[in-house]
C-alpha positions as CSV (number, residue, x, y, z in Angstrom):
1,X,14.4,33.6,-12.2
2,X,15.6,30.9,-9.9
3,X,12.9,28.6,-8.6
4,X,12.5,28.8,-4.9
5,X,10.7,26.7,-2.3
6,X,8.1,29.6,-2.1
7,X,7.3,29.7,-5.8
8,X,7.8,26.1,-6.9
9,X,4.7,23.9,-7.3
10,X,5.0,20.2,-7.4
11,X,3.7,18.6,-10.7
12,X,1.5,16.3,-8.6
13,X,-0.3,14.7,-11.6
14,X,3.0,13.8,-13.2
15,X,4.5,12.5,-9.9
16,X,1.4,10.4,-9.2
17,X,1.4,9.0,-12.7
18,X,5.1,8.0,-12.6
19,X,4.7,6.6,-9.1
20,X,1.4,4.8,-9.6
21,X,3.1,2.3,-12.0
22,X,5.7,1.7,-9.3
23,X,3.0,1.0,-6.8
24,X,1.6,-1.8,-9.1
25,X,5.1,-3.3,-9.4
26,X,5.6,-3.4,-5.6
27,X,2.1,-4.5,-4.9
28,X,2.7,-7.6,-7.1
29,X,6.0,-8.2,-5.4
30,X,4.7,-7.8,-1.9
31,X,1.8,-10.1,-2.1
32,X,4.0,-13.0,-3.0
33,X,5.7,-13.0,0.4
34,X,2.6,-11.9,2.3
35,X,0.5,-14.9,1.0
36,X,3.3,-17.4,0.7
37,X,2.3,-19.1,3.9
38,X,-1.0,-20.0,2.2
39,X,-0.1,-21.1,-1.3
40,X,3.2,-22.9,-0.7
41,X,1.5,-26.3,-0.3
42,X,-0.8,-25.7,-3.2
43,X,2.1,-25.2,-5.7
44,X,4.6,-27.6,-4.1
45,X,4.1,-31.1,-2.7
46,X,2.0,-31.1,0.5
47,X,3.9,-33.8,2.3
48,X,6.4,-31.5,4.0
49,X,5.0,-28.0,4.9
50,X,8.4,-26.7,5.8
51,X,10.0,-27.9,2.6
52,X,7.1,-26.4,0.6
53,X,7.6,-23.0,2.3
54,X,11.4,-23.1,1.7
55,X,10.8,-24.0,-1.9
56,X,8.5,-21.0,-2.2
57,X,11.1,-18.7,-0.7
58,X,13.8,-20.2,-2.9
59,X,11.6,-19.2,-5.9
60,X,11.3,-15.8,-4.4
61,X,15.2,-15.6,-4.1
62,X,15.6,-17.0,-7.7
63,X,13.5,-14.1,-9.1
64,X,15.9,-11.7,-7.3
65,X,18.8,-13.0,-9.3
66,X,17.1,-12.0,-12.5
67,X,16.7,-8.4,-11.2
68,X,20.3,-7.5,-12.1
69,X,19.7,-8.8,-15.7
70,X,16.5,-6.8,-15.9
71,X,18.2,-3.8,-14.4
72,X,21.0,-4.1,-17.0
73,X,18.8,-4.7,-20.0
74,X,15.9,-2.4,-19.2
75,X,18.2,0.2,-17.7
76,X,20.2,0.3,-21.0
77,X,16.9,0.2,-22.9
78,X,15.7,3.3,-20.9
79,X,19.1,5.1,-21.6
80,X,18.7,4.7,-25.3
81,X,14.9,4.4,-25.9
82,X,13.5,6.5,-23.1
83,X,12.4,6.3,-19.5
84,X,8.7,6.3,-20.3
85,X,8.8,3.5,-22.8
86,X,10.8,1.3,-20.4
87,X,8.4,2.0,-17.6
88,X,5.5,0.9,-19.7
89,X,7.3,-2.4,-20.5
90,X,8.1,-3.1,-16.9
91,X,4.6,-2.7,-15.6
92,X,3.2,-5.0,-18.4
93,X,5.7,-7.7,-17.4
94,X,5.0,-7.5,-13.7
95,X,1.2,-7.5,-13.9
96,X,1.2,-10.3,-16.5
97,X,3.2,-12.4,-14.1
98,X,0.8,-11.7,-11.3
99,X,-2.2,-12.9,-13.4
100,X,-0.3,-16.1,-14.3
101,X,0.4,-16.8,-10.6
102,X,-3.3,-16.1,-9.7
103,X,-4.4,-18.7,-12.3
104,X,-1.8,-21.4,-11.6
105,X,-3.1,-25.0,-11.4
106,X,-2.1,-26.8,-8.2
107,X,0.6,-29.4,-7.8
108,X,-2.2,-32.0,-7.3
109,X,-3.6,-31.1,-10.7
110,X,-0.6,-30.9,-12.9
111,X,2.4,-32.0,-10.8
112,X,5.7,-30.2,-11.4
113,X,4.3,-28.1,-14.1
114,X,2.8,-25.9,-11.4
115,X,6.1,-24.9,-9.7
116,X,7.7,-24.6,-13.2
117,X,5.1,-22.0,-14.2
118,X,5.5,-20.2,-10.9
119,X,9.3,-19.9,-11.5
120,X,8.8,-18.6,-15.0
121,X,6.3,-16.0,-13.8
122,X,8.6,-14.9,-11.0
123,X,11.6,-14.6,-13.4
124,X,9.5,-12.2,-15.6
125,X,8.6,-10.2,-12.5
126,X,12.2,-10.2,-11.2
127,X,13.4,-8.7,-14.5
128,X,10.5,-6.2,-14.5
129,X,11.2,-5.0,-11.0
130,X,14.9,-4.7,-11.8
131,X,14.1,-2.3,-14.6
132,X,11.4,-0.5,-12.8
133,X,13.4,0.7,-9.8
134,X,16.2,2.2,-11.9
135,X,14.0,3.7,-14.6
136,X,11.4,5.3,-12.2
137,X,14.3,6.6,-10.0
138,X,16.0,8.2,-13.1
139,X,12.7,9.7,-14.2
140,X,11.8,11.3,-10.9
141,X,15.4,12.6,-10.5
142,X,15.4,14.1,-14.0
143,X,12.1,15.9,-13.8
144,X,12.9,17.5,-10.5
145,X,14.3,20.9,-9.7
146,X,17.6,20.5,-7.9
147,X,16.3,22.1,-4.7
148,X,13.3,19.8,-4.6
149,X,14.8,16.5,-5.7
150,X,14.4,14.8,-2.3
151,X,10.7,15.7,-2.3
152,X,10.1,14.4,-5.8
153,X,12.1,11.3,-4.9
154,X,9.8,10.7,-1.8
155,X,6.9,9.9,-4.2
156,X,8.7,6.7,-5.2
157,X,8.3,5.1,-1.7
158,X,5.0,6.8,-1.0
159,X,3.8,4.6,-3.9
160,X,5.8,1.6,-2.6
161,X,4.4,2.0,0.9
162,X,0.9,2.3,-0.4
163,X,1.3,-0.8,-2.5
164,X,2.6,-2.8,0.5
165,X,-0.2,-1.4,2.7
166,X,-2.8,-2.6,0.2
167,X,-1.2,-6.1,0.2
168,X,-1.1,-6.1,4.0
169,X,-4.7,-5.0,4.4
170,X,-5.8,-7.6,1.9
171,X,-4.0,-10.2,4.0
172,X,-5.6,-8.9,7.2
173,X,-9.2,-8.9,5.8
174,X,-8.9,-12.1,3.9
175,X,-7.4,-13.9,6.9
176,X,-10.2,-12.6,9.1
177,X,-12.9,-13.4,6.6
178,X,-11.8,-16.8,5.4
179,X,-10.7,-19.8,7.4
180,X,-7.3,-21.5,6.8
181,X,-8.7,-24.1,4.3
182,X,-10.4,-21.4,2.2
183,X,-7.2,-19.2,2.2
184,X,-5.2,-22.2,1.0
185,X,-7.8,-23.2,-1.6
186,X,-8.6,-20.0,-3.3
187,X,-8.2,-16.9,-1.0
188,X,-4.5,-16.5,-1.9
189,X,-5.4,-16.1,-5.6
190,X,-7.5,-13.0,-5.2
191,X,-4.7,-10.5,-4.6
192,X,-2.7,-11.8,-7.6
193,X,-5.7,-11.3,-9.9
194,X,-6.3,-7.9,-8.5
195,X,-2.6,-7.2,-9.4
196,X,-3.5,-7.8,-13.1
197,X,-6.3,-5.2,-12.9
198,X,-4.0,-2.7,-11.2
199,X,-1.5,-3.2,-14.0
200,X,-4.0,-2.0,-16.5
201,X,-4.7,1.1,-14.4
202,X,-0.9,1.8,-14.2
203,X,-0.5,1.4,-18.0
204,X,-3.3,3.9,-18.5
205,X,-1.7,6.4,-16.1
206,X,1.7,6.2,-17.6
207,X,0.7,6.4,-21.2
208,X,0.6,10.2,-21.2
209,X,3.9,10.8,-19.3
210,X,6.3,13.1,-21.3
211,X,9.9,12.0,-21.8
212,X,12.5,13.8,-19.7
213,X,14.5,16.7,-21.2
214,X,17.7,15.2,-19.8
215,X,17.1,12.0,-21.7
216,X,16.4,13.7,-25.0
217,X,19.5,15.9,-24.7
218,X,21.8,12.9,-23.9
219,X,20.2,10.2,-26.1
220,X,22.9,10.3,-28.8
221,X,25.6,10.2,-26.2
222,X,24.0,7.1,-24.6
223,X,23.7,5.4,-28.0
224,X,27.3,5.9,-28.8
225,X,28.6,4.3,-25.6
226,X,30.4,1.0,-26.0
227,X,30.4,-1.5,-23.1
228,X,28.4,0.8,-20.8
229,X,28.5,-1.5,-17.8
230,X,32.3,-1.6,-18.0
231,X,32.2,2.2,-18.3
232,X,30.4,2.5,-14.9
233,X,33.3,0.6,-13.3
234,X,36.1,2.3,-15.2
235,X,34.8,5.9,-14.9
236,X,32.6,5.8,-11.9
237,X,33.9,3.1,-9.5
238,X,33.3,5.3,-6.4
239,X,29.6,5.7,-7.3
240,X,29.3,2.0,-7.9
241,X,30.8,1.2,-4.5
242,X,28.5,3.8,-2.8
243,X,25.3,2.5,-4.4
244,X,26.3,-1.0,-3.3
245,X,27.2,0.2,0.2
246,X,24.0,1.9,1.1
247,X,21.7,-0.5,-0.8
248,X,23.1,-3.3,1.3
249,X,21.4,-2.1,4.4
250,X,18.4,-0.6,2.6
251,X,17.4,-3.9,1.0
252,X,17.9,-5.8,4.3
253,X,15.7,-3.4,6.1
254,X,13.0,-3.6,3.4
255,X,12.9,-7.4,3.3
256,X,13.2,-7.7,7.1
257,X,10.3,-5.5,8.0
258,X,8.1,-5.8,4.9
259,X,8.6,-9.5,4.0
260,X,10.6,-11.8,6.1
261,X,9.2,-10.8,9.5
262,X,5.7,-11.9,8.6
263,X,6.3,-15.6,8.1
264,X,9.0,-15.5,10.9
265,X,6.6,-14.1,13.4
266,X,3.8,-16.5,12.5
267,X,5.8,-19.7,11.9
268,X,8.8,-19.3,14.3
269,X,7.5,-17.1,17.1
270,X,3.9,-18.2,17.1
271,X,2.3,-14.8,16.6
272,X,-1.3,-14.6,15.3
273,X,-1.4,-13.8,11.6
274,X,-4.1,-11.3,12.0
275,X,-2.1,-9.4,14.6
276,X,1.0,-9.4,12.3
277,X,-1.0,-8.1,9.3
278,X,-2.6,-5.4,11.4
279,X,0.7,-4.3,13.0
280,X,2.4,-4.2,9.5
281,X,-0.6,-2.2,8.1
282,X,-0.3,0.4,10.9
283,X,3.5,0.7,10.5
284,X,3.2,1.0,6.7
285,X,0.8,3.9,7.2
286,X,3.5,5.6,9.3
287,X,6.1,4.7,6.6
288,X,4.0,6.4,3.9
289,X,3.3,9.5,6.1
290,X,7.0,10.1,6.8
291,X,8.2,9.9,3.2
292,X,7.6,13.5,2.1
293,X,8.8,15.1,5.4
294,X,12.0,13.1,5.1
295,X,12.4,14.2,1.5
296,X,11.9,17.8,2.7
297,X,14.5,17.4,5.5
298,X,17.0,16.1,3.0
299,X,16.5,19.0,0.7
300,X,16.9,21.4,3.5
301,X,19.7,19.9,5.6
302,X,21.4,17.4,3.4
303,X,21.3,13.7,2.5
304,X,24.4,12.6,4.3
305,X,23.4,13.5,8.0
306,X,20.0,11.9,7.6
307,X,21.2,8.5,6.4
308,X,24.1,8.5,8.8
309,X,21.5,8.7,11.6
310,X,19.5,5.9,10.0
311,X,22.4,3.4,9.6
312,X,23.7,4.1,13.2
313,X,20.3,3.8,14.8
314,X,19.6,0.5,12.9
315,X,23.0,-0.9,14.0
316,X,22.1,-0.2,17.6
317,X,18.4,-1.1,17.7
318,X,17.7,-3.9,15.3
319,X,18.8,-6.8,17.7
320,X,16.8,-5.4,20.7
321,X,13.8,-5.0,18.4
322,X,14.0,-8.6,17.3
323,X,13.5,-9.9,20.9
324,X,10.0,-8.2,20.8
325,X,8.8,-10.4,17.9
326,X,6.4,-12.3,20.1
327,X,2.7,-13.0,20.2
328,X,0.8,-9.8,21.1
329,X,-0.2,-6.8,19.0
330,X,1.6,-4.3,21.2
331,X,5.0,-5.9,20.8
332,X,4.5,-6.2,17.0
333,X,3.5,-2.6,16.7
334,X,6.7,-1.4,18.3
335,X,8.8,-3.6,16.1
336,X,7.2,-2.6,12.8
337,X,6.7,1.1,13.6
338,X,10.3,1.7,14.9
339,X,11.9,-0.3,12.2
340,X,9.9,1.2,9.3
341,X,10.0,4.7,10.8
342,X,13.8,4.7,10.8
343,X,13.9,3.2,7.4
344,X,12.1,6.3,5.8
345,X,15.3,8.3,6.3
346,X,16.9,6.5,3.3
347,X,13.8,5.5,1.3
348,X,12.6,9.1,0.9
349,X,15.7,10.1,-0.9
350,X,17.2,6.8,-2.4
351,X,16.0,7.5,-6.0
352,X,17.5,11.1,-5.8
353,X,20.7,9.8,-4.2
354,X,21.3,7.2,-6.9
355,X,20.4,9.6,-9.7
356,X,22.9,12.1,-8.4
357,X,25.7,9.6,-8.5
358,X,25.6,8.7,-12.3
359,X,25.5,10.9,-15.4
360,X,22.4,10.8,-17.6
361,X,23.7,8.6,-20.3
362,X,24.5,5.9,-17.7
363,X,21.9,6.6,-15.1
364,X,19.4,3.9,-16.0
365,X,22.0,1.2,-16.5
366,X,24.2,2.3,-13.6
367,X,21.4,2.2,-11.0
368,X,19.7,-0.8,-12.6
369,X,22.8,-3.1,-12.6
370,X,24.5,-2.3,-9.3
371,X,21.4,-1.6,-7.2
372,X,19.7,-4.8,-8.3
373,X,22.8,-6.9,-8.0
374,X,23.0,-5.8,-4.3
375,X,19.3,-6.4,-3.8
376,X,19.6,-9.9,-5.4
377,X,22.5,-10.9,-3.1
378,X,21.1,-9.6,0.2
379,X,17.4,-9.0,-0.3
380,X,16.4,-12.1,-2.3
381,X,18.1,-14.4,0.3
382,X,16.6,-12.6,3.3
383,X,13.5,-14.9,3.8
384,X,15.7,-18.0,3.4
385,X,18.4,-16.7,5.8
386,X,15.9,-15.7,8.5
387,X,14.4,-19.2,8.4
388,X,17.8,-20.9,8.4
389,X,19.5,-19.0,11.1
390,X,18.6,-19.7,14.8
391,X,17.0,-17.2,17.1
392,X,18.1,-13.6,16.6
393,X,21.2,-14.4,14.5
394,X,19.7,-12.9,11.4
395,X,19.3,-9.6,13.2
396,X,22.9,-9.5,14.1
397,X,23.6,-10.0,10.4
398,X,21.5,-6.9,9.7
399,X,23.4,-5.0,12.5
400,X,26.8,-5.8,10.9
401,X,25.4,-4.6,7.6
402,X,24.4,-1.4,9.2
403,X,27.9,-0.8,10.4
404,X,29.3,-1.4,6.9
405,X,26.8,1.0,5.4
406,X,27.6,3.7,8.0
407,X,31.2,3.6,6.9
408,X,30.3,3.8,3.2
409,X,28.0,6.7,3.8
410,X,30.9,8.6,5.3
411,X,32.5,8.6,1.8
412,X,29.4,10.1,0.1
413,X,29.5,13.6,-1.3
414,X,26.8,15.9,-0.2
415,X,24.5,16.4,-3.2
416,X,21.7,18.5,-1.8
417,X,20.7,21.1,-4.4
418,X,23.4,20.0,-6.9
419,X,22.2,19.8,-10.6
420,X,22.4,16.4,-12.2
421,X,25.4,15.7,-14.3
């Protein structure tokens, strides 16, 4: 008997277990940018605060360029060894890097060894996140009923939003409870050490996840592939171009609203850091709340109309929104809530959409390599670019990306309800 929306029950325990590990990954990733304004001059020389902050962002960007390598290696690992095993490895790498950062000696104590250790920890985290996104996306896509894949997919960014919300709330409460000197001295270490504890929780939750039937059925086919990355280009060039096309805008939206706007608002526009963290926390709550409804809408009415609206609205609204990044909680609430509210149109279904574009034997590697290469090029450089470009120029850059993404989305097939290949 066909499964219908009336009879189907979501495997909530399995979805939470799969997504909880992803939450730990993104928590560790998010706290780096959220607390960078406090630890930059602890890890890099104090003489020039701007140079220290730029060096911190450069390290952030460097980690992004290891994401494609992690996506390729861990994606291939997942295609031949299993999604579950790969997801356990990624969470161990990410949380281990978080503990290392939380325990780093300062530049005053050990000189250039301090930033060197930071770079190594971030490289490990970059590779881990590169593998996590592709493998968790493939896992959620493969365990879902075709008619519910958007709803299953929405749990990915429910967990991501929850992780970023925790990071933002930590920033809010720590910045209110500690003065600037205490935050710079030891306050910034607290969230990184918490990340290590959360990693243990994520490992415990994921240990009991079953492997997907699609992986088991296609394992031998995956193992027999020669030059799998070249195969994605040779046999699935359209899918590669489409993943790159919509990931371009998706990653710019993520790192604009979740990462780059925080230091931009505080350092460039003179906003109060407490107001920024509070506005981001409220908007992140909205972001989480809209994930499942957006997944439901995509399952009911289709992926393509939903993300066409998102890209078009972003192209029109992102520059006007940037002019509201000013001191004052009201302005900041509008910017973050509108930006992140629109963004849920793609985040709720991105794992499903990417899983639907590649066959099972190439799914982990196909998503991991091409998604993460795009994120490295455009997301990893976002904090640097927003600091380097004058005024609202960066937001024009995002608007142009939105136009490009809109044109790419026009070429997408409608995959609502279609079984995975």
